[in-house]
N, C-alpha and C positions, 0 to 999 in steps of 0.2 A: 026658374030664372040657373044660367049655371052660377058654383061657386069658384067660378077659376080667375086667369087674369080677366081684367079691365072690368067685374061686377062690384058694386058699392058694399059690400060683407061688413056689417057695423062690428067694431070693434069686439070679441070674443071675451079678451081680458076685460072691459069697460066693467061687466057684470059684479065682480068682485073688488072693484077699484071704486064704483061709484055707489056702494052699500057698503062700505068701510069694511070689506073681508078683505084686502091684498094682505100680504107679510111681508115685513119690510126688517130690516137687520134691528133695527130698537123695536119691534116687538118680540124676537127672542129670548128665550128666557130658556136656564139650564141649572140643572143643581147647581149649588154650593157656588153659587156666581158675586160675584164683588166685582168693584165699580172704578171706574177710572177717573179721577181729571188730572188738568196738565198745571203745572205751577209756568206761567206767561210771560216772559220780560215785559216791564213798562218801557223798557229804551227803546230805542228804536239801535244807537249805538250803546255797548258798554260790556265791559267785563265782568264777570261774577267773578269773584273774590272771597266768596264763602256761603256755604248753604246751611241752614239751621235748621232739620225738622223734628228736634226734641219735640219741639212744643203736639207739632202735627203727632207722634206715632205717641204721644202719654196720650192722648185721646183712645176713648175706646173702642170697638169697635175699626179704627185702622188697622189695615192689614203690614202697611207697608208701602216705603216712602220711595223711589229709583232714580238715578240721576244720570244726565252723561256719563260721566267718568264713568261711572259704573257697567254701559255698556259697553263702552270702549273694548274696556277690561276682557268682558263676554266674549270680545270677537266681533262683536254686532257692528256692519257696515257703514261705509256712509255714505245716503241716498248719493243716485248712480244720474248721470242725463241721459238719453238713446239716443241722441245725434249730434256726431260732431263735427263741427263747422273748420274750413282751412277757410284762414284770413286771404287776402288776396295778393299779399307776397308769399302765398304757401306755405305758411307756421301755425301751427295748429292752434284752436284756439283754448285760452286759459282760461277758469273760472275756478274758483273759490271751492272750499273745500265743504257738504252739507252733513254735517250730525244729526242722527235723527234728533238726535237732545242734544241741547248744549253742553259742549265742554270747558270751552273758557270761553268765548268769544257771543253776545248775545245782535245779533243784527240785522232785526225789525221787531216790533213789537207785536209781539203774539209769538216770539220763539220759542220755543219748549225748554223750561230748565230743569224739571221733573215732573214723573208723575206719578201721584195720590191713589193706595189702592184700597177700597173701605167698602164696608156689608152694602152698606147703602149710597146712592148715586146723593142726598141731600149733602151726607157725611162728606164722603170724600172734593165736594166740593169746599164744605169748610174750613177741613184740613187742608187742603192748596191754599187756601189766606191764612192759613198759620203758620207757612213753611214761610222762613224768613232769609233770602236773598240777598245779602251784598254787591253792592256796585257800583263798579266805577264808571259813571258814563261820558261816552264818546265824543266829539263831534260826529255828524251823521251828515250824508249827501242824500237827497230826496228828492229832487229834481232830475229829470235825466239830460236838459240841457244844460244842463251844469254838470255833472257827472265827468264832464271831458276837459273841461279849463283847470288852468292851471292853480293847485290849492285847493284842489278839492276835497273835502275828507275822503281816505281810501277804505272801502268797503272790506276790503281783501287786501291782505300784505304781498300775498301770491300776481296779482292781478293788477301793475303797474298803469294809472290813472284809468284805475276801475275798467278800461278796455278787455273787452269779454274778444272780440274779435273787430276786424274789420273785414267785410264782407262784396265782393259785390259779383255783378250780373251786366251780360250785356256787352255793345263794343260802344265805349266810350268817346272813340272816335269817327266812330259812324252817326251817335247822338250830336256831336260837336258840329259835326260836317252839317247834321241836318239841322240846327237850331243859328247856326251862322248862314246858311241861306234862307230861310226863313221870313216872308213877310212882315211874319206878328208873330209874339211871342207872348206867350199866356205865365206869368209865375204865381205862385200861388204856396203861401207858408201856412200848415195848418196842424192841427193835434188832433190825433186820433187819441179820445179822449178815455183813460182806463175806468177799464168796468168792475163789478165783482159779479160773479154767474148767479147766487141767488136761487138755485135749484129748491122746488119744494119742499123736499127730504134735506136735512142735516146731514153729513157725514158720520157714518156713526158705523163701527168694530163691534163683533164679539169674537174675544179669541179663547180657545179650548187647548189647553194641554195635559193629555190622555196620559200620566205617567206610567201605568202600564204598559201599553202599546207604545212610548214614544212616538207619540203621534198629534201634531199641531193638525184644529179646524179652524179656521177666519171666516163666519160670515160679514159680509165687506160690503158698501156702498159702492161698485167698482164697474164699470164700464168695461173690464175686461177682467176679469177674475185668473184666464189662463196664466196669462201676461203678469199678474200680482205675484202667483204664486213659483212663476217660474224668478223673478228678480228677488222674492221672498227670501227662497232658497241660495242661488246663486250668486247673490250680487251681493246679498246684507247679513246672509250667512244663519237665518233664522231658525231654519228646518232641511231637512235632504226633501227632495220634491218630491219623491218616494212616500214620504212622510207629512205632507201638508195637505191639506186640502182647502181650496178655496172655495164658497158658495157664496152667489149675489146674487140673493134672493130679487123680490119686485124692488128695485128701485125707483124715486119718486121724481126726476129728471136727473141728468147730467150736463147737459151741455159742453161737455169737455169738457170738467173741471174734476170729474169722478173717473177718469182717466188714470192718473198718476195713483203710484203709491203714497203716501203720508207717511209725517214721523209717526203717526198716532195708530196705525195698523202697526208699525214696526214695533213699537215698545208697548202695545198692549200683548200683541203675542209673548214678547220676550216676560212681559210679567209676569204673564201666563203662566211659564216654564217657570221662573222664578220664583212665586208664592203656590205654585197644585192649585190655582182657582184659577174657573173661568172667570174672566174680567172681558165686563163690558164698557163701554165710554161712545156718547152719542152726540154730538156737537150741540152748544148753546149757539144763536143766534149770532149772538156778538163774538165768538170763537169764526165763524164760517168766516165773517165780515174780516176779521185778520188772516187768518190762515190758512180756506180758499184761495189756489192759484185764479190771483186776477188776470183783466185778460187788456189787450191792446195798449194802450200810452203809448205811441209815437211820435216823437216831433218829425215833420216833412217840411223839406223844401224841395219845390217840385218846377220844370220849367217845362212847356211845349210846343213844337212850333209850327205853322202852319203856313203853304203858297199861297198864293191870290186866288183860287177858286179855293180855298178851304180845307186841303190836303193838309194831313198829318204829315212833318218832314223829321219831327227829332222829338223826342222826349228822355230827360235827365230827369235824376233822382236821389237823394241825398237825402236818407233818416235816420236816427239815434230811437234805436229801440231798448226799452227801459223792460230788461228782466228780474228787475226787483233783485234782494239780498240775495237768492241761490238760484240756482240755474236745474229747472224742474225738468221732467221729461223730453217732453220734447218743445222746451222753450226754445231752443237756438232754431230749431225749424222754420216755428211761424213766420216769425221777420225776414226767411232766406227764402227756402222753397217752397212758399205756399205763399209768400208775397211775391217778392220780384220776380220775379216766374209769371204771376199773373198780368206785368205792367203792361200788356200789349192788350190787355179789355178785348173787346169784340173788335179792336181799330187794327187796318193795316198798317202797322207802323214801321220806316224801312232801317230805323235807330233808334234802338233805347241803350240806356245803362244806366242801372242802378247800383247804391253804393248806402250798405250798411252796418253803422258800426252797433254793438250790443254791450252793452253798460250796467253792470250791477248798482245800487243804488241801496239806501236804508228802508228798504219797503217789501212787500210779501210778495213772495215769487211771483212771476208772470206767465203762464204758458196756455195752450188754447183752448178758446172759446167759440163754442155757432158760429162756422166759419172759419177763424183763425188764420188769416194774414190775407185770404180772398176780402172779407171787411173793411181792411184794412185800404188795399191796393185796389178796390172799385169807387171809394170813399174820395181817395184822391184824384181817378183818372175820370171819376163822372163831374165830379164839383169843378176841375180844370176844364172839361168838353163844355159843360155851361156855362163857366164864366170865358170862355172864348167864345161862343157864341153869340154873348151880348156885346164880347169886345167889337167882331166882327159884325154886329148888326143883322146874325144867320137866326133863324131858324132851326132852336135845339134839335127837333127832331133831324131837319134836311141835314144837318150837319154832321151829326152821326151816320145819316145815311150815305154821305160823300164817302167814310171810311172806314163804313162796314166791310169786315170782312167777307166776300160770300163762292170761296172755292176750298174744297175742302180734301182731304188733309190739309191744315196749310199749318208750316213749322216756324213759331214765329221766334224773334229775335233775341230770347228768355228764355232757350231748352224747351220748352213742351211744344206738343204739335196738338193741333185741335183735332180730332176724331170726327165731328159733325158738328151741323148750326145751320137756323137759316135765320139770321138775327132781324131780315126785313120780315116776316112773318110774324113775327113777336112784335117787333114795335107800330105795326098793320095792327096786330086785333088790340094791344092795347090803346092806342089813341082812338078806334071805332067801340073800345066797353068805353073810354073817358070821356066820349063826347067831343074830346076838342075841336073839334067847328062850332062847338054851341060855349065855349071860355071864354070868349069877349066880352056873351052877355050877359053870363053870367058875375064877369067882373064888374061888368056895369051895374048889374044890380046891387053888386056888395055895394062901390062905391055910395050911392046913396042910402046904403045902411050905415055907414063910413066904416065901413070895414075894407082891409087891402085885403082885396083875393090874388095868389097866386099858383101857380101850375108848373110843376119838375117833375125831369126825366130821370130814370137811370135805366141806361143797359149796362147789364152784365153777364160774365164768363165766370165761371167757377172750375175747379179740379178735383174731381171727387173719385174715391176709392184709391187711396195714394199706392200706385203698382209702375213699374214691378218690382218684384223683391231684389235683382241685380243690378236692377238702376237705382236705387233706392240707395242699396248696399255701396255702390260706387260714389254718392252721394254724401255718405256719413251716414247713412242711420242702421242703428246696432243692431233691428230686426227683420223678418224679411214681415213683408203686409201682401200674402196670399190669405185662404181661409177655407177648414176644412168643413167639408158635414158630413153625415150618415145617414142612409133612410134604410130604419125597417120596417120589413112587412109583416106582422104579425098572423101567426096560422089563419083565425077569424078574418083577418083585411082588411084590422085597423094599420094605421099606417104611423109613426115617430118618426119627427126631424129632428137630429141631433146636429144641432150648431155652434160654430167659436163664434158666432156673437150674438151679444147680450142685450135686451132691449130695457129700457127705459124711458118710455111715453112713448116706442116709434111703434107699435103696433105689430110685431113681428109675432106672434102665436097668432094673428089674421095671416098678416102676406104672406107669409110662410107655406102653410097649410093653405093656402088658395095654390101654389104652383104645384100641390099633391093632387089636389081634386079636379084641374084643369087636364093634368098628366092621366090621371087614371079614371076619370069623369066618377069618384065618389064623393059622398059627401061631406062637408068639410067639415061637420062634427065627429067622422072618423079617423081625422087626423092630427096631435097632438105634437106641440114641439117641445124641447128639451134644451137647454141651455142654462150658463149658470153657474153652472158646478162643474169641478174639476174632476170628479170622481167619477160625473154619468158622461163628459164630451171629454175625448182625448186631447185635444189641442185648438185652440184657437184664438185671432187675435183681436177678438173685442172690436165694439163700435163707438167707429166716431168718422169723422173726416165723409159724411154720409156712403161710409162702403157696403153698410148691410145688403143691402140692392144689387150696387152692381158688381160685390164680390163676392159678399155671402149669401146672394140668393143664384150668386153662378155656382158654386159650388154646390147645392142643392140641386139643381137642376142636371148637371153634370152624374149625380150620383142616382138621380130620379131616373134617366136615361139609362143607365147599368141596372137597375132594377128593371124597366123595360124591356129591355136587353132579354135579361133572364125569365121573365114571365110569358115571352113568347116563345121565348125558346121548349119552357113545360108545357103550356096549350098548342104551341104545334106537334109534339112528342104524344101528349095527349088523345088530340081530336085530329090525329093521323093528318096532320099538313103540312106544308109550308112556310116557316115563320115570315116570309113574304106575305102572304096573305093573314097573317095572325093580325086586328082590330081590336085596337083598346080603345073602350068609347063606357058613356053611361054605368058603367059599374059591371060592364061586363069585357067577358074576350072571349070572341069568335074570329069566325074562318069567314073572309069577303065572300059573300055570293052565295054563303050557306047558313044555311038555321044551323050548323053545329057551332057550339060556344059554351064556355063555361062563367059563373060568376067570379067576381074576384074575390071570392072568399075563398070560391072551390078550389084555386091556383093556390093563393098562400096556404091553404092544408094540406094541398098534395105536395107544394115542400119540404115541410113538416113532414111531412108524414115520409114521403121520401119510398113508397113502395114499388111507385110509377117513374122516374126522373128517368131521362136520355143518361146513355150511359158515359162513364164518365166525371157528370155533372154533380156537384156536391149539395148536402137536404142545403136547408133554409130560403132564406130571402132576404137580406140586408146587403148594403152594400155603401162604402165609401167612397168621397172622391178630395182632394184637394183642387182650388182656383188659383191661380196666381197669371192677373191680367197683364195682359200684352202694353198696356197703355193705361192712364187714366180716364175717367171721361169727361167730359163736359155739358153738364147741364149751364142753359142760358136763360137769359129773360130780357121784358123789358116792365118795370115798372110806374107809372105814371101817380101823382099825389101832390093831391088840388087840397087849398087851405085859405085857411080865413084868419086876417092876423087882428088885434084890435091894434089900432097905435095908442091909444091912450092909456093901455095895460100894457101891452107885446105879449099881453094873449095870446096862441096861436091853438085852434080845431083845426083837424084835419077833416073835413069835410067829403073828401073821396078818393080813395087809394084802390087803384088798378092794378093787377097782376097777370099779365099773358107769359107763361113762360115754354122753356122744350125739356122735358124731365126725358124724352128720347121713349120708352114702352111706360107704361103706368100698369102698378099688379093692381090697385084699387083707387080708383081717385077719391074716395069720400078721403079716403089716409092721407092723400098726397094735400089735400086743400087744407085740413089741417094744418100738417107741418109749415105749410105756409103760411098757415093765421098765425102760426104760433111763433116764426121766423121772424114777420115782419114784425111783431109786437112788439118783439128785444130789438128789434134796429127804431122801431120808432123810441123803443124806451131810453137806446142809446144820444139817436138825435134828439131829445125832448127832453127827459129828465135825469138821466143817470151821470151819476160822474164819481169815484173815489177819492176821494180827495184826502190827502196828508198837510199837516203843516210845520213850518220852518225846522222842525223839530223832529219830525216822524211820528210825527201823534195822528193817530187817525183822528180822522176829523168826523166822517160818515160812516159809522161804528153801529147803525141801526139804522132802522126804518126809520124815523125820525128824521134822520139828515140824509138818508141814500134813497131817492124817490123812484118807485116803479113805474111803472106805467098804470094809469087806472085802467080802467073801462069807460072814460069821458076820454083820455086821450086819443082812442083805437074807435076808428069807424065800424061800420060793417065793410066786408071788401070784395072786391069782384075780380074770381080769380079764371082765368080762361087755360087752353093747352092747344101748346104748339108741339108735334112730334117728328123729330128725326132722329131716329134710334140709332146706338150709338152701336160700331162694329166691333167696339173691342169686349164686349160680352156674349154670351147664346142670349141671354135673352131682351138685347140692345136695350137696356136700364141706364141712366145719367146720373141717379139719384135727386132726393130733395129736399133731405133733412135743412139745412144750412142756406138753401138758394136765400129766405126772406131775409134773415141776418143779415147778408150781403148787398141787394138792391136796394133794401129799404132808406138805410141812413142818408144818402144821397141824394134820394127823390125827395125827402125831407123837405133838407136843408135846401135843394134848389128852389124848393116851392115856395120854403118860409123868405130867402133873398130874391125872387122872383116879387115875391108880394109887396118888401119894403124897400126893394131898388137900392139893396148894396149887399155887396160880397164879403162885407168884411164881420162877418158870423163865424165863431167855432160852436162845436159839439161841445153841451146841450144847450140848445136853442132855449133855453130856460125864457117865462117871461122876461126877468129882469135885463137875460142877454138880448134879449130879441130890442124889448125898451133901447136899451143902452147904443144898439147897432140905429135907432132909427134916430135917435137925435144925433148923434155922431154923422147921420146921411146929411139929416137934414142942416146940421151946423153948416159944413162941408160944401151946400148946394150955396148957403147965404154967403157964404165969406165969394166962391162964386162971382 
């Protein structure tokens, strides 16, 4: 069986992962290695008036204690944001300054005050506790809905009213007109709960300064090592770019939280230079809860209008997005261009208007997390559609069908133009797979057992492979969003693919190599992927936003095509044939219709021996390419969730979850299904169990797994997954991306199913047993009163 496109090739990287032989940043051991620990603010808002490190420095084995003011004196730069948003009045956004370590004001619990360097990890942590910091505690602003109120505590003095920007997209007049002429308007108030990413591997950094070479190396749990090197050199002034190497070895999950450069990497590199020691830091899990970029945290009011036939006439959205104490790298893009521009969903809506106010609060910074803006948009839209169907007395599937987009390309009223899709096909497959026709009987059977059974839909679309660079640049992005690749055919015919993407669980070492196996008919074992090292790969933009397939693989395909062209020239010359007659398949290069042929490795050897090449041809066989797509790609799908609720306890059991998706061309179905399983599980976590909670003073209440509830095995059913395919016309492979779909579409499907079961829409995420039970009691009380 071929190892190429469409084959269910087992993940090659799993051998080392499941046998415990992966190499992660925390596994790195250097000569003369020291360890770092951070002194962190226990207050959400406070002025630092004094730092006394004398007791820590007196401990044997403590190397140094360094502070924020020292970093500032050494010229280390402030942490930047990567996307500048313009408010609706044309004014630029205003945000607070983020020093890598506090210079005067701590603005959330966990803000770094000082770095302690010691000979052992335990000693560094003990010494950090011995550093005495004097604080003047100040009032804190925690709730995003309160941040804009008169008299709210100001997180940054230069950001009046805590308002970072007031952004809009769409046509307010058209939306108002559509709502005014509607025969029915559905309104919703919802909270998109704050999440903690919780990758299996905590963040870690090993910083090495070579005094003799004046060279820095950083091992990091990064999703995009090249961008890390760029910002560390160009903006944070840690080291010149040509004297800094960033390596991201095996990374145990990222989900967006490891896109960014955090204060710890900056501080460790700087401390390595100051101490002339290699410096290693690995987060404790509580540190991860406190300081990893959180996600979601929207407060939204929305209204959707319908005419007498159930067609949507207008849609209006007002959202307050919590950015946290500081603006992280892509924090501003998430609630704007990755949220408001998806407000059309899969529906033909004539008038849409979305207003987003982004605010500072005294909480951890918020940034992109699996789906990044699209889950928030989908949840809002799909809850409204389901509620509308109930209020209109319509079947929720039929209301969706009545409003589906069916002609492509489709220009939405909110910037984006969808490339392709067949939303009816996904809905049809999902309904068949879920046996929707048999649901009434299952509901009756559950009722006989004293259980409430419900079914919920979510039909969704997302934007992947953020692009093109010129477009995102015009919208405020500080970087281009192309990708690079290089393909090297070695003298014996083995192949190396170099990519600027980075794998942290996606299976790139398998799927990227399947492209070469498909193109040249060589065994996949003869192909190797090289990534994650800025000294090995020229440059790349990393992995996030489901871009590795539509953008990264497209760059690889373009490079493969260049190699193919050169191979044909060499073979045509040596076999005395026309290039047009050269065929590459099954590991051989042959002349069509003849017995003339060369083995694949013979062509590679000929390229490097260079005894008999076409006149003017350079020796060697390697080619590079950059790919900048002309548009996003737009995966879509339909999820159907079926639940049983125990009315006595509020306990929810997901008894069935069906996914029917359209990811365009699929390279490896097994890996895609795994991505769907993982994404849906994360979405179920948001819907049922997960929520970051701060108290009124800004203390993190959910700072461990004792309090932050990740989904367990008993929260997750066996999934049923099927695929449709409408290839994307925006890239040469027709790929749409798959990594985030599960997390985007699943929360509304789960909540729609629960609310169907309990007979009330008055339910917010997470739908814990307590929340569901209280919603049931409230609904029963209301019914009794009527």
